[in-house]
C-alpha positions in Angstrom: -77.6 -15.7 76.7 -79.9 -14.9 79.6 -83.7 -14.6 79.3 -83.5 -10.9 80.2 -81.3 -10.1 77.2 -83.9 -11.4 74.6 -86.3 -8.4 74.9 -83.4 -5.9 74.6 -82.1 -7.7 71.5 -85.7 -7.8 70.0 -86.1 -4.1 70.6 -82.7 -3.3 69.1 -83.6 -5.4 66.0 -87.0 -3.7 65.7 -85.4 -0.3 66.1 -82.9 -1.1 63.3 -85.7 -2.3 61.0 -87.6 0.9 61.6 -84.5 3.0 61.2 -83.6 1.3 58.0 -87.0 1.8 56.5 -87.8 5.4 57.6 -84.2 6.7 57.8 -83.3 5.1 54.5 -86.3 6.6 52.9 -85.5 10.1 54.3 -81.8 9.9 53.3 -82.7 8.6 49.8 -85.1 11.4 49.2 -82.7 14.0 50.5 -79.9 12.6 48.3 -82.2 12.8 45.3 -83.0 16.4 46.0 -79.4 17.3 46.6 -78.3 15.6 43.3 -81.1 17.3 41.4 -79.9 20.7 42.6 -76.3 20.2 41.5 -75.4 22.6 38.7 -75.9 21.1 35.2 -77.1 22.0 31.8 -80.5 20.3 32.0 -82.7 20.3 35.1 -84.7 17.2 34.0 -81.5 15.2 33.7 -80.5 16.2 37.2 -83.9 15.1 38.5 -83.8 11.7 36.8 -80.2 11.2 37.9 -81.2 12.0 41.5 -84.0 9.6 41.5 -81.9 6.8 40.0 -79.1 7.4 42.6 -81.7 7.4 45.4 -82.1 3.6 44.9 -78.4 3.1 45.4 -78.4 5.4 48.4 -81.3 3.6 50.0 -79.7 0.2 49.6 -76.4 1.4 51.1 -78.2 2.9 54.1 -80.1 -0.3 54.8 -76.9 -2.3 54.6 -75.0 0.1 56.8 -77.7 0.1 59.5 -77.4 -3.6 59.9 -73.6 -3.6 59.5 -72.7 -1.3 62.5 -72.1 -2.9 65.9 -74.9 -1.3 67.9 -78.3 0.2 67.3 -77.0 3.5 68.9 -74.3 3.8 66.2 -76.9 3.1 63.5 -79.1 5.9 64.9 -76.1 8.2 65.0 -75.1 7.3 61.4 -78.6 8.0 60.0 -79.1 11.2 62.0 -75.7 12.5 60.9 -76.4 11.7 57.2 -79.8 13.4 57.4 -78.3 16.5 58.9 -75.4 16.7 56.4 -77.7 16.2 53.4 -80.2 18.8 54.7 -77.3 21.2 55.1 -76.0 20.5 51.6 -79.5 21.1 50.2 -79.8 24.4 52.0 -76.3 25.4 50.8 -77.1 24.5 47.2 -80.4 26.4 47.3 -78.8 29.5 48.8 -76.0 29.4 46.2 -78.6 28.9 43.4 -80.4 32.0 44.5 -77.3 34.2 44.3 
């Protein structure tokens, strides 16, 4: 390993940590909102289930950010998950309004 590769690796590690913290938080909250909006008989049970599942989602996002090969793929993964969950929430809120 050359000396010039160390700052790049340090930046990639720092980016992954930031991505895991902020991206994982965003994805966990979006997942909790999406789960709470699923059709069910009791709204409070849906909210509690969403909050409980958010801990699992956050853990899985953090693990997956550090599992992928490059920091670019981790960024792509987190961005894609955020976009998909946001779209799902929008779809559920539109179908709920009908």
